[in-house]
N, C-alpha and C positions, 0 to 999 in steps of 0.2 A: 398920420398913422404910422406906427412902426411896422415894418415889413420884414419878416424872416423867411428864409428858404430852407426847405427840408434837407437839401444836399448842396454841396459846393458846385457840383456839375450843373444842377438846375439853376443856381444863382448865376453861374457863368453864362449859361444859355440865355437867361433873361436879361443880363446886363451888357453882354458883349454882342454888338450887332452881327458880326460875322458868325458867331456860334448859334445865335437864334435863327438866322437865315438858313443855316445848314440844317438845323433840327426841324423847323416847321415851315420853311419857305419865307421869302422876304415879306409878302403882304401880311401874313399871320404874325411874324416877328415884329413888324412895325406896329401892329395893333396891340400886341403884348406890351411893348415899351410904353405906348400911350396909356394903357390901363394901369401899368405900374406907376406912372407919373400921377395919374388920378388918385390911386390908392395912397401914395405917399403924401399928396397934398391934402387929403381929407383928414379931418380931426378924428372922426369915428366912422364906423361902417354905415351908419344911416345917411351919410353924405354921399355915398356911392349910389349912383342911379339904379333903381330897380326897374326902370323902364328902358326900352331900347334907346340907345344902342348897347349900353353896358349890361343891362338886365341882370343885376346881381340878385341871386335868389338862393334860398335854402333847398337842398336836395332831400329826397325821401328814400325810403326803402333801405337797401344795404349801404347807401351813402348818406344816411341821416346824420346830421351834425356837420356836414360839409356844405360849403357854399360854392356856387359856380358863377363865373362871369363870362359872357360871350366874348370870343375873340373873332376868328374868321372861321366860318363853317368848314368842318365839323368840330373845330377845337374849342375847348373851354379852359379857362384858368380856374383851377380848383384850389380852395383854401379852407382853412379852419381858423376859428378865433384862437389867439395865443395868450389871451389874458388868463391869469391863474388866480382864482377859479374863473371859469367861463361865466360871464354875466348872464343871468337869467331873470326873466320877469316873474311875477308871482304865479302866473299860469304855467310856468315851466318853459315858455318859449324863449328864444334868444333875444336879449336886449341889445338891439343894434346900436342904440345911442351910447352904450357903455363899452362896446368893443373898440379898443384903441390899438390893439396889436393883433396882427394876423400872421399865419404861416402859410406860405405857398408850398404845396407839396406835389403838384402835378399839373401838366398841361396834357389834356386827353380828350378823346371823343367819348362822351358819356352816353351816347345813344346806342 
């Protein structure tokens, strides 16, 4: 899958171990790098586990349209589909099988 980053700073924090360790701590940064490798190895979003430990899932409420992947509590990797247009099923839901590009926009505590 193609992975984009919202900002260069976020990309650097995700890809340079020292920067990630500084931003979120070494255990969380290590898990983040593992999740990025899983995302890049996947062909589409449906190949990313929706069960623990990754638990990739769609968010609701004011974060509708965003997806979350568990890192190390309380942090989550937040992303959106980057396909243009965003692939949808006939019922309007996200077509996980057709999402082949994502944009990572934040690592945050969504709780």
